[in-house]
N, C-alpha and C positions, 0 to 999 in steps of 0.2 A: 409684609404679609407673613413671612416666615417668623419674624419676631413675635407677632401676635400669637401664631400657632404654638411657638415655643413657650410663651408665657402661659397659655391655656394648659399645655401639657404639664408644666411645672405645678400649676395650681391644682390640677387633678391629682397629681402624685401626692402633693401636700395634703389634700383632702382625704385621699385614700389612706395615708399614714395615720391621720387623726382618727379615722373610722376604725382602723385596725387597732390602734392603741386603746380606743374606747371599748372595743369588743374584748380585748385581752384584759383590760381593767375589770370588766364585769365578771370574767372568768376567775380572776384573782379574788374578787370579793366573794364569789360563790364558793370557792374552795377554802377560803380563810374564815368564813362565817362559823363553821362548826368549831374551829380552834378558838375563835373569839368567845363563843358561848361557853366552851369548856373552861377557858381561863377565867372569865368573870364569875362563873358559877362557883369555881373552886375557891374564889376569894371572898365569897359571901357567907354569912351565917345562915343556918336553916330557917330562922324566922324571916330574914330578908328574902330568901328564895321563895318562901310561901307567899309573902306579902308584896314583894317588889315586882318590877317589870322584868320580863324574861330576857330582854336584850339590853336592859339598862345597866350602867356601870354600878359597881358596889358603892353603897352609901358609906359603909365603914369596912375598909379592907382588913381582912383577917387571914392569917396563914395557919389557923388551927387545923383545918382539914388537911393541909399538906403535912404538918407534923404528925397527925394521927395516921395518915396513909403510910408514912415512912416508918413510924415507930410502933404504933399500937393498934392498927387496924387488924381485925380478926380474919385470918385466912383458914377456913375450916375450923378446927378446934384450937388453933394456935393464934395468939394475939400479939405477934411480934412485928406486925406491919410488913411492908414490902422490902425492907432493908436486906434481910437475909436472902430473899429470892432474887433481888436485884444482883447481888454478888454471885449467886448461882448462875445467872445468865451470863455474867461477865466471864466466869470461869469456864463456861461452856462455849461461848461465842469466840473468844480470842484464840484459843488453841485450834478450834475447828476452822476458823478463817485462815489462820497461818498455815496449817497443814494442808488444807485443800488447795490453797493458792499455790503453795510450793509444788505439790504433786501435779497440779494442772499445768504449771509452767514447764516442768520437766517433761510431762506428756506431750505438750504442744511442741516443745523443742525436738523431742525424739521423733514425732510423727511427721515433722516437716524437714528437718536437716539431717537426720540419721535414718532415712527410710529403710524399711526392712520388708520382707515378704509378709503380706497380710496386714500392712499398716492401715490401708483404707478400710478393710473390714473391721479392724479393731476400733477405729475412729467412728465408723457407722454404728457399731454396737454401743459405744459409749454415748453417742448422740441419741440413740434410741432410748437409752436409760433416762435421759432428761425428760422424756414425755411419759414415763410411767407414773400413774397417779400415786400419791402418798398412801392411799388406802390399800393399794395392792401389796405393798411391802410390809405392812404392819405385822401380820402374823409370822411370816418367815424371819423378819428382823427380831421380833420378840423371842422367837425360838433360839436364834443365833446368840442373842445377848444372854439368854439364860444359860446356854452351853458354855459361854465364855466367862460367866460369873460377873457380868456387867449390868445385869438387869436392875432397873431402878436407881441407877447411879449417874453422876455427871459424866464420867469417862464414857459410859455407854451412849449418852446423848452426843458427845463429841464424835464418837465413831460413826453414829448414824448420819450426822450432818456432813462429815467428811466424805463418806461413801456416796451419799446422795448428791453432794456438790461437785464431785470430781468431773462429771460429764460437762457441767457448765463451765468450770474453770479451764478445762482442756479446750473447749470450744473457743473461749476468748483468746487464749494464748496461741492456739493453732492458727486462728485467723490473723493474728499479728505477725507471728514468726514466718508465715508463708510469704509475707511482703519483704522480708529481709533477704537481700541477695545471697545466693548460695556461694558466690565467690568469696564472701567474707568468711564463711566457715571453712572453705577450702584453703584459703590463705593462712588462717590460724592453724589448721591441721598441718600444713606444710612446715610451719614454724615450730611444730612439736607440741602444740596444745592438744590436750585430750578432751574427752566428752564433757566432763564437769568443769574443766578450766574454761572452755569456750562458753559454757552456760553461765558460770558465775561472773566472769570478767568481761564478756562481750555482749551476750544477748540479754541477760537479765537487766543490766543497767540501762539499756536503751528501751526497755519495755515498761518503764515507769507508768505511763498513762494506762496501759492495760492492767498493771498491778493494781492501780487505784480503782479502776472499774470493777475488777474482780473482788477486791476487798469490800467495796461498797455493796455490791450485789450479794455477796455471801453474808456479810454482817447483817444486812437488812433481812434476808431470808431466814437466817438462823435466829436472830433476836426476836422477830415477830412470829416465829413458828409456835403454833399451839398444839397441833395434832400429835406430833412426835413427843412434845413435852408432856402432854397429859397421858400418852400411851406408855412411855418408857421411863417415867420418873415417879417418885412416891414421897410423901411426907415432906420433910424439910429440904429435900433435894430437888424440888420442882423449880422450873424457871419462872420468871416474873409474869409471863403471859398467863400461865395457869393460876398463879396467885391472884392476879388481877381479876380473872374470871370468878374465882372463889369469893373475892371481896364483893364484887358486884351482885353476886347471886346469894350471898349469905347474910345480907342485911336483915335484921329483925326489927319489928316495930316500925318506927318512922324511917322512911327511906332517906338516906344521907346522900343527896345528890352532889353536894360539894365534896364529900369524901371520894365518891366514885370518879368525879371529874379530875380531882387532884391525883388520884392513883393512876388514871389513864394517861395523864400528861407525864407523870414520872416514868411510866413504862415506855412511853414513846420518845422521851427526850434524847436518849443515846443515838437513835437512828437519825433524828433531826440534826443533832450536832455533827454527825458524820457527813451528812449532805452539805451542811453549812461550811464545814472546814474543807472538804475535798470535792464538793459538787462541781466546781469549775473545771476539774479535770475529767469529769464523767463523760461529757459529750465528746471531748477530745480523744479520750480513750476508746469510746465506741466507734469512732470513725477512723481510728489509727490503722485498722486492717481493711478498710473499705476499698483502697486503691493499691494495686500491686505495681511496684516499679519505683 
């Protein structure tokens, strides 16, 4: 009797797994369908887009739209494609990610292992800053950038993203460092290690999963940002998201859907590659600070 019940239990578990896999597969198809449509549309000619099936594969694959989007698509009054704006985003995102990650790591370390009067209040204020809407800071930030001589420049955008990202990066590292035993820091202090020595040689190397999470989070937020980019940049110094918006909305005459789709994929490829390369560390890093001890 027990064997029969056991077999029924195993069969139900197997059926439940297949149902779960089927549901997950449907969700995968649902979320990948837009990317599939974008990809096949970017590989079609305009004539085939007008005459062919919406979901059908291209009868004749062409990369003309990709070349035009990268080199010759008109962005506003300029027709130099996304190439220059792509590198603007690279020059903006990489320094902003590195600086905000480093400052967040130092903040998290100081708030957990070198506690001082008012540490909890400072952390609460930084955390509060994470929930301030972007629109609230546009006017004061524009005024500040003007006074500093950074208005309409890539260094100005770097400063904006660093300031706005410090709250998040501090939160990530603080949640991880609080799980590290205080005895480790005390032992290093007794051996003569100072503040930065402990940080660089002990805590930072063991926080690699949190570093990956922070880098992915910051890079995604900064690369995909449109509001700050359109508010604090001008002309040829705009990031790729602003240039993409200009391409999509500046088409004259026949709407070039293949060009729009190719440009959108080019703009989204860096964040996709970041997740593909480092995505397996993302969940591990998110849960690194979930249990203390």
